[in-house]
All heavy atoms as a GROMACS GRO file, in nm:
protein
  576
    1MET      N    1   0.084  -0.116   0.000
    1MET     CA    2   0.000   0.000   0.000
    1MET      C    3   0.089   0.124   0.000
    1MET      O    4   0.187   0.130   0.074
    1MET     CB    5  -0.089  -0.002   0.126
    1MET     CG    6  -0.170   0.124   0.143
    1MET     SD    7  -0.254   0.138   0.302
    1MET     CE    8  -0.351  -0.008   0.307
    2LYS      N    9   0.055   0.221  -0.082
    2LYS     CA   10   0.131   0.345  -0.086
    2LYS      C   11   0.052   0.456  -0.020
    2LYS      O   12  -0.069   0.466  -0.036
    2LYS     CB   13   0.162   0.384  -0.231
    2LYS     CG   14   0.260   0.292  -0.296
    2LYS     CD   15   0.301   0.343  -0.430
    2LYS     CE   16   0.402   0.247  -0.492
    2LYS     NZ   17   0.453   0.297  -0.618
    3LEU      N   18   0.124   0.538   0.056
    3LEU     CA   19   0.064   0.651   0.126
    3LEU      C   20   0.135   0.779   0.088
    3LEU      O   21   0.256   0.780   0.062
    3LEU     CB   22   0.078   0.636   0.278
    3LEU     CG   23  -0.006   0.535   0.350
    3LEU    CD1   24   0.024   0.543   0.499
    3LEU    CD2   25  -0.152   0.556   0.326
    4ASN      N   26   0.059   0.886   0.089
    4ASN     CA   27   0.114   1.019   0.072
    4ASN      C   28   0.094   1.090   0.206
    4ASN      O   29  -0.020   1.116   0.245
    4ASN     CB   30   0.040   1.091  -0.041
    4ASN     CG   31   0.108   1.218  -0.082
    4ASN    OD1   32   0.222   1.244  -0.045
    4ASN    ND2   33   0.038   1.298  -0.160
    5LEU      N   34   0.202   1.115   0.278
    5LEU     CA   35   0.194   1.186   0.406
    5LEU      C   36   0.187   1.335   0.374
    5LEU      O   37   0.279   1.390   0.314
    5LEU     CB   38   0.315   1.156   0.493
    5LEU     CG   39   0.342   1.008   0.521
    5LEU    CD1   40   0.464   0.993   0.611
    5LEU    CD2   41   0.222   0.941   0.582
    6LEU      N   42   0.077   1.398   0.411
    6LEU     CA   43   0.050   1.536   0.369
    6LEU      C   44   0.104   1.641   0.466
    6LEU      O   45   0.169   1.736   0.424
    6LEU     CB   46  -0.101   1.555   0.351
    6LEU     CG   47  -0.167   1.461   0.252
    6LEU    CD1   48  -0.318   1.476   0.257
    6LEU    CD2   49  -0.114   1.484   0.113
    7SER      N   50   0.075   1.625   0.594
    7SER     CA   51   0.117   1.725   0.691
    7SER      C   52   0.108   1.667   0.832
    7SER      O   53   0.050   1.562   0.854
    7SER     CB   54   0.028   1.849   0.681
    7SER     OG   55  -0.104   1.817   0.715
    8CYS      N   56   0.164   1.742   0.925
    8CYS     CA   57   0.155   1.706   1.067
    8CYS      C   58   0.093   1.824   1.140
    8CYS      O   59   0.147   1.935   1.137
    8CYS     CB   60   0.294   1.676   1.123
    8CYS     SG   61   0.290   1.629   1.296
    9ASP      N   62  -0.022   1.800   1.204
    9ASP     CA   63  -0.097   1.906   1.269
    9ASP      C   64  -0.070   1.918   1.419
    9ASP      O   65  -0.139   1.992   1.487
    9ASP     CB   66  -0.247   1.884   1.248
    9ASP     CG   67  -0.286   1.896   1.103
    9ASP    OD1   68  -0.216   1.966   1.027
    9ASP    OD2   69  -0.386   1.834   1.065
   10ALA      N   70   0.027   1.846   1.469
   10ALA     CA   71   0.056   1.850   1.612
   10ALA      C   72   0.112   1.986   1.652
   10ALA      O   73   0.184   2.050   1.574
   10ALA     CB   74   0.156   1.741   1.648
   11GLN      N   75   0.078   2.032   1.772
   11GLN     CA   76   0.129   2.160   1.824
   11GLN      C   77   0.282   2.158   1.831
   11GLN      O   78   0.347   2.250   1.786
   11GLN     CB   79   0.072   2.185   1.963
   11GLN     CG   80  -0.072   2.224   1.964
   11GLN     CD   81  -0.089   2.374   1.950
   11GLN    OE1   82   0.006   2.449   1.950
   11GLN    NE2   83  -0.212   2.416   1.938
   12ARG      N   84   0.333   2.051   1.892
   12ARG     CA   85   0.478   2.034   1.904
   12ARG      C   86   0.513   1.894   1.855
   12ARG      O   87   0.518   1.800   1.935
   12ARG     CB   88   0.521   2.052   2.050
   12ARG     CG   89   0.494   2.191   2.102
   12ARG     CD   90   0.536   2.206   2.243
   12ARG     NE   91   0.678   2.171   2.255
   12ARG     CZ   92   0.749   2.187   2.362
   12ARG    NH1   93   0.694   2.235   2.470
   12ARG    NH2   94   0.875   2.152   2.366
   13PRO      N   95   0.536   1.879   1.725
   13PRO     CA   96   0.562   1.745   1.671
   13PRO      C   97   0.690   1.683   1.727
   13PRO      O   98   0.792   1.750   1.741
   13PRO     CB   99   0.573   1.768   1.521
   13PRO     CG  100   0.593   1.913   1.502
   13PRO     CD  101   0.541   1.983   1.624
   14ASP      N  102   0.682   1.556   1.760
   14ASP     CA  103   0.795   1.481   1.813
   14ASP      C  104   0.871   1.421   1.694
   14ASP      O  105   0.832   1.319   1.640
   14ASP     CB  106   0.744   1.372   1.906
   14ASP     CG  107   0.856   1.296   1.974
   14ASP    OD1  108   0.974   1.313   1.935
   14ASP    OD2  109   0.826   1.219   2.066
   15ARG      N  110   0.976   1.487   1.653
   15ARG     CA  111   1.052   1.446   1.533
   15ARG      C  112   1.103   1.302   1.545
   15ARG      O  113   1.098   1.226   1.451
   15ARG     CB  114   1.170   1.539   1.509
   15ARG     CG  115   1.128   1.680   1.476
   15ARG     CD  116   1.250   1.771   1.464
   15ARG     NE  117   1.212   1.911   1.457
   15ARG     CZ  118   1.179   1.973   1.345
   15ARG    NH1  119   1.178   1.907   1.233
   15ARG    NH2  120   1.146   2.100   1.347
   16ARG      N  121   1.152   1.268   1.662
   16ARG     CA  122   1.208   1.135   1.682
   16ARG      C  123   1.100   1.027   1.670
   16ARG      O  124   1.120   0.924   1.607
   16ARG     CB  125   1.275   1.127   1.819
   16ARG     CG  126   1.353   0.998   1.839
   16ARG     CD  127   1.427   0.997   1.971
   16ARG     NE  128   1.514   1.113   1.982
   16ARG     CZ  129   1.538   1.178   2.095
   16ARG    NH1  130   1.483   1.138   2.207
   16ARG    NH2  131   1.618   1.281   2.096
   17ALA      N  132   0.983   1.052   1.728
   17ALA     CA  133   0.873   0.955   1.720
   17ALA      C  134   0.821   0.941   1.578
   17ALA      O  135   0.790   0.831   1.532
   17ALA     CB  136   0.760   0.997   1.814
   18ILE      N  137   0.814   1.052   1.505
   18ILE     CA  138   0.768   1.047   1.366
   18ILE      C  139   0.866   0.969   1.280
   18ILE      O  140   0.828   0.882   1.201
   18ILE     CB  141   0.745   1.189   1.310
   18ILE    CG1  142   0.630   1.257   1.386
   18ILE    CG2  143   0.718   1.185   1.161
   18ILE    CD1  144   0.614   1.405   1.356
   19ALA      N  145   0.996   0.997   1.295
   19ALA     CA  146   1.097   0.927   1.218
   19ALA      C  147   1.097   0.777   1.250
   19ALA      O  148   1.106   0.693   1.159
   19ALA     CB  149   1.236   0.986   1.246
   20LYS      N  150   1.082   0.744   1.376
   20LYS     CA  151   1.078   0.603   1.416
   20LYS      C  152   0.956   0.534   1.356
   20LYS      O  153   0.964   0.422   1.307
   20LYS     CB  154   1.076   0.591   1.568
   20LYS     CG  155   1.078   0.450   1.617
   20LYS     CD  156   1.080   0.444   1.768
   20LYS     CE  157   1.078   0.300   1.814
   20LYS     NZ  158   1.069   0.288   1.958
   21CYS      N  159   0.842   0.601   1.359
   21CYS     CA  160   0.719   0.545   1.303
   21CYS      C  161   0.735   0.521   1.153
   21CYS      O  162   0.698   0.414   1.103
   21CYS     CB  163   0.604   0.640   1.330
   21CYS     SG  164   0.446   0.584   1.265
   22ILE      N  165   0.790   0.617   1.081
   22ILE     CA  166   0.809   0.602   0.937
   22ILE      C  167   0.899   0.484   0.906
   22ILE      O  168   0.870   0.404   0.818
   22ILE     CB  169   0.863   0.733   0.874
   22ILE    CG1  170   0.756   0.842   0.877
   22ILE    CG2  171   0.911   0.710   0.731
   22ILE    CD1  172   0.804   0.979   0.835
   23SER      N  173   1.009   0.472   0.978
   23SER     CA  174   1.102   0.362   0.950
   23SER      C  175   1.043   0.226   0.986
   23SER      O  176   1.070   0.126   0.921
   23SER     CB  177   1.236   0.382   1.021
   23SER     OG  178   1.220   0.373   1.160
   24GLU      N  179   0.957   0.221   1.089
   24GLU     CA  180   0.897   0.094   1.130
   24GLU      C  181   0.785   0.048   1.037
   24GLU      O  182   0.770  -0.071   1.013
   24GLU     CB  183   0.844   0.105   1.274
   24GLU     CG  184   0.952   0.107   1.377
   24GLU     CD  185   0.897   0.122   1.518
   24GLU    OE1  186   0.775   0.142   1.534
   24GLU    OE2  187   0.978   0.117   1.612
   25ILE      N  188   0.706   0.141   0.986
   25ILE     CA  189   0.590   0.101   0.906
   25ILE      C  190   0.621   0.086   0.758
   25ILE      O  191   0.547   0.020   0.686
   25ILE     CB  192   0.471   0.198   0.925
   25ILE    CG1  193   0.503   0.335   0.868
   25ILE    CG2  194   0.429   0.204   1.069
   25ILE    CD1  195   0.387   0.432   0.870
   26SER      N  196   0.729   0.147   0.712
   26SER     CA  197   0.759   0.141   0.569
   26SER      C  198   0.838   0.016   0.535
   26SER      O  199   0.906  -0.041   0.619
   26SER     CB  200   0.836   0.264   0.526
   26SER     OG  201   0.960   0.266   0.589
   27SER      N  202   0.828  -0.023   0.409
   27SER     CA  203   0.893  -0.147   0.368
   27SER      C  204   1.037  -0.127   0.322
   27SER      O  205   1.113  -0.222   0.316
   27SER     CB  206   0.813  -0.212   0.255
   27SER     OG  207   0.801  -0.123   0.147
   28ASN      N  208   1.077  -0.004   0.292
   28ASN     CA  209   1.210   0.014   0.233
   28ASN      C  210   1.281   0.141   0.280
   28ASN      O  211   1.362   0.196   0.208
   28ASN     CB  212   1.200   0.014   0.081
   28ASN     CG  213   1.105   0.120   0.031
   28ASN    OD1  214   1.039   0.188   0.108
   28ASN    ND2  215   1.096   0.135  -0.100
   29ILE      N  216   1.252   0.188   0.401
   29ILE     CA  217   1.312   0.311   0.451
   29ILE      C  218   1.388   0.282   0.580
   29ILE      O  219   1.332   0.227   0.674
   29ILE     CB  220   1.205   0.419   0.475
   29ILE    CG1  221   1.136   0.454   0.343
   29ILE    CG2  222   1.266   0.543   0.538
   29ILE    CD1  223   1.023   0.552   0.357
   30ASP      N  224   1.517   0.322   0.582
   30ASP     CA  225   1.597   0.303   0.703
   30ASP      C  226   1.586   0.427   0.792
   30ASP      O  227   1.518   0.525   0.758
   30ASP     CB  228   1.742   0.270   0.668
   30ASP     CG  229   1.812   0.383   0.594
   30ASP    OD1  230   1.752   0.489   0.572
   30ASP    OD2  231   1.929   0.364   0.558
   31GLN      N  232   1.653   0.425   0.905
   31GLN     CA  233   1.640   0.532   1.004
   31GLN      C  234   1.689   0.667   0.952
   31GLN      O  235   1.626   0.770   0.975
   31GLN     CB  236   1.714   0.495   1.132
   31GLN     CG  237   1.691   0.589   1.248
   31GLN     CD  238   1.547   0.592   1.294
   31GLN    OE1  239   1.479   0.490   1.298
   31GLN    NE2  240   1.497   0.709   1.329
   32SER      N  241   1.802   0.670   0.881
   32SER     CA  242   1.854   0.799   0.834
   32SER      C  243   1.762   0.861   0.728
   32SER      O  244   1.740   0.982   0.729
   32SER     CB  245   1.997   0.783   0.780
   32SER     OG  246   1.997   0.698   0.668
   33LEU      N  247   1.709   0.780   0.640
   33LEU     CA  248   1.615   0.832   0.540
   33LEU      C  249   1.486   0.878   0.607
   33LEU      O  250   1.428   0.980   0.567
   33LEU     CB  251   1.587   0.726   0.434
   33LEU     CG  252   1.492   0.767   0.321
   33LEU    CD1  253   1.541   0.893   0.251
   33LEU    CD2  254   1.476   0.654   0.222
   34SER      N  255   1.441   0.806   0.708
   34SER     CA  256   1.318   0.848   0.777
   34SER      C  257   1.338   0.982   0.849
   34SER      O  258   1.246   1.062   0.856
   34SER     CB  259   1.270   0.741   0.873
   34SER     OG  260   1.358   0.727   0.981
   35ASN      N  261   1.460   1.007   0.898
   35ASN     CA  262   1.489   1.138   0.959
   35ASN      C  263   1.478   1.249   0.855
   35ASN      O  264   1.421   1.356   0.882
   35ASN     CB  265   1.629   1.139   1.021
   35ASN     CG  266   1.637   1.056   1.146
   35ASN    OD1  267   1.538   1.036   1.215
   35ASN    ND2  268   1.755   1.005   1.175
   36GLU      N  269   1.530   1.225   0.735
   36GLU     CA  270   1.522   1.324   0.628
   36GLU      C  271   1.376   1.346   0.585
   36GLU      O  272   1.333   1.460   0.565
   36GLU     CB  273   1.604   1.280   0.507
   36GLU     CG  274   1.753   1.281   0.531
   36GLU     CD  275   1.830   1.232   0.410
   36GLU    OE1  276   1.785   1.256   0.296
   36GLU    OE2  277   1.936   1.169   0.430
   37LEU      N  278   1.300   1.237   0.572
   37LEU     CA  279   1.160   1.248   0.533
   37LEU      C  280   1.078   1.321   0.638
   37LEU      O  281   0.985   1.396   0.605
   37LEU     CB  282   1.102   1.110   0.504
   37LEU     CG  283   1.160   1.036   0.384
   37LEU    CD1  284   1.100   0.896   0.373
   37LEU    CD2  285   1.138   1.114   0.256
   38THR      N  286   1.112   1.301   0.765
   38THR     CA  287   1.043   1.373   0.873
   38THR      C  288   1.066   1.522   0.862
   38THR      O  289   0.973   1.602   0.876
   38THR     CB  290   1.092   1.321   1.010
   38THR    OG1  291   1.062   1.182   1.020
   38THR    CG2  292   1.026   1.396   1.124
   39GLU      N  293   1.189   1.562   0.834
   39GLU     CA  294   1.219   1.704   0.817
   39GLU      C  295   1.140   1.763   0.700
   39GLU      O  296   1.085   1.873   0.710
   39GLU     CB  297   1.369   1.725   0.795
   39GLU     CG  298   1.453   1.696   0.917
   39GLU     CD  299   1.418   1.785   1.035
   39GLU    OE1  300   1.391   1.906   1.017
   39GLU    OE2  301   1.413   1.732   1.148
   40ILE      N  302   1.135   1.689   0.590
   40ILE     CA  303   1.061   1.736   0.472
   40ILE      C  304   0.912   1.751   0.507
   40ILE      O  305   0.849   1.851   0.472
   40ILE     CB  306   1.081   1.638   0.354
   40ILE    CG1  307   1.226   1.644   0.306
   40ILE    CG2  308   0.984   1.669   0.240
   40ILE    CD1  309   1.263   1.534   0.209
   41LEU      N  310   0.857   1.652   0.576
   41LEU     CA  311   0.716   1.656   0.614
   41LEU      C  312   0.686   1.775   0.705
   41LEU      O  313   0.588   1.847   0.686
   41LEU     CB  314   0.678   1.525   0.685
   41LEU     CG  315   0.535   1.515   0.736
   41LEU    CD1  316   0.436   1.514   0.621
   41LEU    CD2  317   0.518   1.390   0.820
   42LEU      N  318   0.772   1.799   0.803
   42LEU     CA  319   0.749   1.907   0.898
   42LEU      C  320   0.771   2.045   0.837
   42LEU      O  321   0.722   2.145   0.889
   42LEU     CB  322   0.835   1.888   1.023
   42LEU     CG  323   0.798   1.764   1.106
   42LEU    CD1  324   0.891   1.751   1.225
   42LEU    CD2  325   0.652   1.767   1.150
   43GLU      N  326   0.844   2.050   0.727
   43GLU     CA  327   0.861   2.177   0.655
   43GLU      C  328   0.738   2.210   0.571
   43GLU      O  329   0.726   2.320   0.519
   43GLU     CB  330   0.985   2.173   0.566
   43GLU     CG  331   1.114   2.179   0.644
   43GLU     CD  332   1.236   2.160   0.556
   43GLU    OE1  333   1.222   2.146   0.434
   43GLU    OE2  334   1.347   2.162   0.611
   44GLY      N  335   0.647   2.112   0.554
   44GLY     CA  336   0.523   2.139   0.483
   44GLY      C  337   0.509   2.069   0.349
   44GLY      O  338   0.408   2.087   0.281
   45ASP      N  339   0.606   1.990   0.309
   45ASP     CA  340   0.598   1.918   0.182
   45ASP      C  341   0.547   1.776   0.206
   45ASP      O  342   0.572   1.717   0.310
   45ASP     CB  343   0.736   1.911   0.114
   45ASP     CG  344   0.786   2.048   0.073
   45ASP    OD1  345   0.702   2.132   0.036
   45ASP    OD2  346   0.908   2.071   0.079
   46ALA      N  347   0.477   1.723   0.106
   46ALA     CA  348   0.424   1.587   0.115
   46ALA      C  349   0.535   1.485   0.094
   46ALA      O  350   0.634   1.512   0.025
   46ALA     CB  351   0.315   1.567   0.012
   47VAL      N  352   0.518   1.368   0.153
   47VAL     CA  353   0.616   1.260   0.144
   47VAL      C  354   0.542   1.132   0.106
   47VAL      O  355   0.439   1.100   0.164
   47VAL     CB  356   0.687   1.240   0.281
   47VAL    CG1  357   0.778   1.120   0.279
   47VAL    CG2  358   0.764   1.364   0.319
   48ASP      N  359   0.595   1.058   0.008
   48ASP     CA  360   0.538   0.929  -0.032
   48ASP      C  361   0.615   0.816   0.035
   48ASP      O  362   0.738   0.816   0.033
   48ASP     CB  363   0.547   0.909  -0.183
   48ASP     CG  364   0.458   1.005  -0.260
   48ASP    OD1  365   0.358   1.051  -0.202
   48ASP    OD2  366   0.488   1.032  -0.377
   49ILE      N  367   0.541   0.721   0.093
   49ILE     CA  368   0.604   0.602   0.149
   49ILE      C  369   0.523   0.480   0.108
   49ILE      O  370   0.406   0.492   0.070
   49ILE     CB  371   0.617   0.607   0.303
   49ILE    CG1  372   0.479   0.611   0.371
   49ILE    CG2  373   0.704   0.722   0.347
   49ILE    CD1  374   0.485   0.593   0.521
   50GLU      N  375   0.587   0.365   0.113
   50GLU     CA  376   0.518   0.239   0.085
   50GLU      C  377   0.514   0.156   0.213
   50GLU      O  378   0.616   0.135   0.277
   50GLU     CB  379   0.590   0.162  -0.026
   50GLU     CG  380   0.514   0.041  -0.071
   50GLU     CD  381   0.567  -0.016  -0.201
   50GLU    OE1  382   0.635   0.056  -0.275
   50GLU    OE2  383   0.539  -0.134  -0.225
   51LEU      N  384   0.392   0.111   0.249
   51LEU     CA  385   0.374   0.034   0.371
   51LEU      C  386   0.386  -0.114   0.344
   51LEU      O  387   0.357  -0.161   0.234
   51LEU     CB  388   0.235   0.058   0.429
   51LEU     CG  389   0.200   0.196   0.478
   51LEU    CD1  390   0.060   0.194   0.537
   51LEU    CD2  391   0.298   0.245   0.580
   52GLU      N  392   0.426  -0.186   0.448
   52GLU     CA  393   0.417  -0.331   0.443
   52GLU      C  394   0.271  -0.367   0.464
   52GLU      O  395   0.208  -0.318   0.557
   52GLU     CB  396   0.503  -0.393   0.553
   52GLU     CG  397   0.650  -0.363   0.537
   52GLU     CD  398   0.732  -0.420   0.651
   52GLU    OE1  399   0.678  -0.499   0.732
   52GLU    OE2  400   0.850  -0.386   0.659
   53ASP      N  401   0.214  -0.449   0.378
   53ASP     CA  402   0.071  -0.478   0.383
   53ASP      C  403   0.028  -0.549   0.511
   53ASP      O  404  -0.085  -0.534   0.555
   53ASP     CB  405   0.030  -0.562   0.261
   53ASP     CG  406   0.032  -0.480   0.134
   53ASP    OD1  407   0.010  -0.358   0.143
   53ASP    OD2  408   0.056  -0.537   0.027
   54ARG      N  409   0.117  -0.622   0.573
   54ARG     CA  410   0.077  -0.700   0.690
   54ARG      C  411   0.044  -0.615   0.811
   54ARG      O  412  -0.026  -0.660   0.900
   54ARG     CB  413   0.186  -0.801   0.725
   54ARG     CG  414   0.318  -0.739   0.763
   54ARG     CD  415   0.421  -0.846   0.797
   54ARG     NE  416   0.552  -0.790   0.810
   54ARG     CZ  417   0.599  -0.734   0.920
   54ARG    NH1  418   0.525  -0.727   1.027
   54ARG    NH2  419   0.721  -0.684   0.922
   55ASN      N  420   0.089  -0.491   0.815
   55ASN     CA  421   0.061  -0.408   0.933
   55ASN      C  422  -0.003  -0.274   0.896
   55ASN      O  423   0.015  -0.177   0.967
   55ASN     CB  424   0.189  -0.385   1.014
   55ASN     CG  425   0.292  -0.303   0.941
   55ASN    OD1  426   0.275  -0.270   0.824
   55ASN    ND2  427   0.399  -0.266   1.009
   56SER      N  428  -0.078  -0.269   0.789
   56SER     CA  429  -0.131  -0.141   0.742
   56SER      C  430  -0.230  -0.080   0.841
   56SER      O  431  -0.231   0.041   0.859
   56SER     CB  432  -0.193  -0.155   0.604
   56SER     OG  433  -0.298  -0.248   0.606
   57GLY      N  434  -0.313  -0.160   0.905
   57GLY     CA  435  -0.409  -0.106   1.001
   57GLY      C  436  -0.342  -0.039   1.119
   57GLY      O  437  -0.378   0.072   1.158
   58SER      N  438  -0.245  -0.105   1.178
   58SER     CA  439  -0.176  -0.046   1.292
   58SER      C  440  -0.088   0.072   1.249
   58SER      O  441  -0.070   0.166   1.326
   58SER     CB  442  -0.091  -0.150   1.365
   58SER     OG  443   0.005  -0.205   1.279
   59ALA      N  444  -0.037   0.068   1.127
   59ALA     CA  445   0.044   0.180   1.076
   59ALA      C  446  -0.042   0.305   1.062
   59ALA      O  447   0.002   0.415   1.099
   59ALA     CB  448   0.106   0.143   0.942
   60LEU      N  449  -0.162   0.290   1.011
   60LEU     CA  450  -0.250   0.406   0.994
   60LEU      C  451  -0.291   0.463   1.130
   60LEU      O  452  -0.299   0.585   1.147
   60LEU     CB  453  -0.373   0.367   0.912
   60LEU     CG  454  -0.345   0.323   0.768
   60LEU    CD1  455  -0.473   0.283   0.699
   60LEU    CD2  456  -0.271   0.430   0.690
   61ARG      N  457  -0.312   0.376   1.228
   61ARG     CA  458  -0.343   0.423   1.364
   61ARG      C  459  -0.225   0.500   1.423
   61ARG      O  460  -0.244   0.603   1.488
   61ARG     CB  461  -0.380   0.306   1.454
   61ARG     CG  462  -0.522   0.260   1.440
   61ARG     CD  463  -0.562   0.164   1.551
   61ARG     NE  464  -0.482   0.043   1.555
   61ARG     CZ  465  -0.502  -0.062   1.477
   61ARG    NH1  466  -0.598  -0.063   1.389
   61ARG    NH2  467  -0.425  -0.168   1.488
   62ALA      N  468  -0.105   0.451   1.400
   62ALA     CA  469   0.014   0.518   1.452
   62ALA      C  470   0.030   0.657   1.390
   62ALA      O  471   0.065   0.753   1.459
   62ALA     CB  472   0.139   0.434   1.424
   63LEU      N  473   0.002   0.669   1.261
   63LEU     CA  474   0.011   0.800   1.195
   63LEU      C  475  -0.094   0.896   1.250
   63LEU      O  476  -0.064   1.014   1.275
   63LEU     CB  477  -0.006   0.784   1.044
   63LEU     CG  478   0.108   0.712   0.972
   63LEU    CD1  479   0.072   0.687   0.827
   63LEU    CD2  480   0.238   0.791   0.982
   64ARG      N  481  -0.216   0.847   1.272
   64ARG     CA  482  -0.320   0.933   1.328
   64ARG      C  483  -0.284   0.978   1.470
   64ARG      O  484  -0.309   1.091   1.509
   64ARG     CB  485  -0.455   0.862   1.328
   64ARG     CG  486  -0.516   0.851   1.190
   64ARG     CD  487  -0.661   0.805   1.196
   64ARG     NE  488  -0.678   0.674   1.255
   64ARG     CZ  489  -0.678   0.560   1.187
   64ARG    NH1  490  -0.660   0.561   1.056
   64ARG    NH2  491  -0.695   0.445   1.248
   65LYS      N  492  -0.224   0.889   1.546
   65LYS     CA  493  -0.184   0.922   1.683
   65LYS      C  494  -0.079   1.034   1.685
   65LYS      O  495  -0.076   1.116   1.776
   65LYS     CB  496  -0.129   0.798   1.753
   65LYS     CG  497  -0.100   0.816   1.898
   65LYS     CD  498  -0.060   0.687   1.963
   65LYS     CE  499  -0.032   0.708   2.110
   65LYS     NZ  500   0.006   0.584   2.176
   66LEU      N  501   0.005   1.038   1.582
   66LEU     CA  502   0.108   1.143   1.572
   66LEU      C  503   0.056   1.268   1.501
   66LEU      O  504   0.133   1.359   1.471
   66LEU     CB  505   0.230   1.088   1.496
   66LEU     CG  506   0.310   0.981   1.570
   66LEU    CD1  507   0.410   0.916   1.477
   66LEU    CD2  508   0.380   1.042   1.691
   67SER      N  509  -0.076   1.273   1.473
   67SER     CA  510  -0.142   1.386   1.406
   67SER      C  511  -0.089   1.409   1.265
   67SER      O  512  -0.075   1.522   1.220
   67SER     CB  513  -0.127   1.515   1.488
   67SER     OG  514  -0.185   1.500   1.614
   68ILE      N  515  -0.060   1.300   1.194
   68ILE     CA  516  -0.013   1.310   1.057
   68ILE      C  517  -0.130   1.284   0.963
   68ILE      O  518  -0.195   1.181   0.972
   68ILE     CB  519   0.102   1.210   1.030
   68ILE    CG1  520   0.222   1.244   1.118
   68ILE    CG2  521   0.140   1.209   0.883
   68ILE    CD1  522   0.334   1.146   1.112
   69ASP      N  523  -0.157   1.382   0.876
   69ASP     CA  524  -0.260   1.365   0.774
   69ASP      C  525  -0.200   1.288   0.658
   69ASP      O  526  -0.087   1.315   0.616
   69ASP     CB  527  -0.312   1.499   0.726
   69ASP     CG  528  -0.388   1.574   0.832
   69ASP    OD1  529  -0.451   1.508   0.917
   69ASP    OD2  530  -0.386   1.698   0.830
   70TYR      N  531  -0.277   1.196   0.602
   70TYR     CA  532  -0.228   1.114   0.493
   70TYR      C  533  -0.340   1.086   0.396
   70TYR      O  534  -0.458   1.104   0.426
   70TYR     CB  535  -0.170   0.981   0.546
   70TYR     CG  536  -0.271   0.898   0.621
   70TYR    CD1  537  -0.353   0.808   0.553
   70TYR    CD2  538  -0.287   0.909   0.758
   70TYR    CE1  539  -0.448   0.733   0.621
   70TYR    CE2  540  -0.379   0.835   0.827
   70TYR     CZ  541  -0.459   0.746   0.757
   70TYR     OH  542  -0.553   0.673   0.825
   71GLU      N  543  -0.302   1.040   0.275
   71GLU     CA  544  -0.398   0.990   0.180
   71GLU      C  545  -0.344   0.859   0.123
   71GLU      O  546  -0.223   0.844   0.106
   71GLU     CB  547  -0.428   1.090   0.068
   71GLU     CG  548  -0.312   1.118  -0.025
   71GLU     CD  549  -0.345   1.218  -0.133
   71GLU    OE1  550  -0.460   1.263  -0.142
   71GLU    OE2  551  -0.253   1.250  -0.209
   72ILE      N  552  -0.435   0.767   0.099
   72ILE     CA  553  -0.396   0.637   0.044
   72ILE      C  554  -0.391   0.649  -0.107
   72ILE      O  555  -0.489   0.690  -0.170
   72ILE     CB  556  -0.495   0.528   0.088
   72ILE    CG1  557  -0.493   0.516   0.240
   72ILE    CG2  558  -0.461   0.395   0.022
   72ILE    CD1  559  -0.601   0.425   0.297
   73ILE      N  560  -0.277   0.616  -0.166
   73ILE     CA  561  -0.260   0.626  -0.310
   73ILE      C  562  -0.306   0.497  -0.377
   73ILE      O  563  -0.379   0.499  -0.474
   73ILE     CB  564  -0.114   0.658  -0.347
   73ILE    CG1  565  -0.075   0.794  -0.287
   73ILE    CG2  566  -0.094   0.657  -0.497
   73ILE    CD1  567   0.070   0.828  -0.301
   74GLU      N  568  -0.261   0.383  -0.326
   74GLU     CA  569  -0.304   0.253  -0.379
   74GLU      C  570  -0.286   0.144  -0.276
   74GLU      O  571  -0.218   0.156  -0.182
   74GLU     CB  572  -0.229   0.214  -0.505
   74GLU     CG  573  -0.078   0.210  -0.491
   74GLU     CD  574  -0.010   0.164  -0.617
   74GLU    OE1  575  -0.008   0.238  -0.714
   74GLU    OE2  576   0.040   0.051  -0.614
   0.00000   0.00000   0.00000
């Protein structure tokens, strides 16, 4: 499943938690790349990631918990 991470609406976003979440839920992103993607997301640009299908439900819950808006691409 592919997601487009649109924005983070949290008052004080936890960069470390967001980066960890991205690296855990995605199928091909390591920790350093997730740190870069977190910075891009928090600057206001959208980020595309691909999820592992086996944990898509819990991944979407984790993103909502971090106040990250997303759209499902496929």
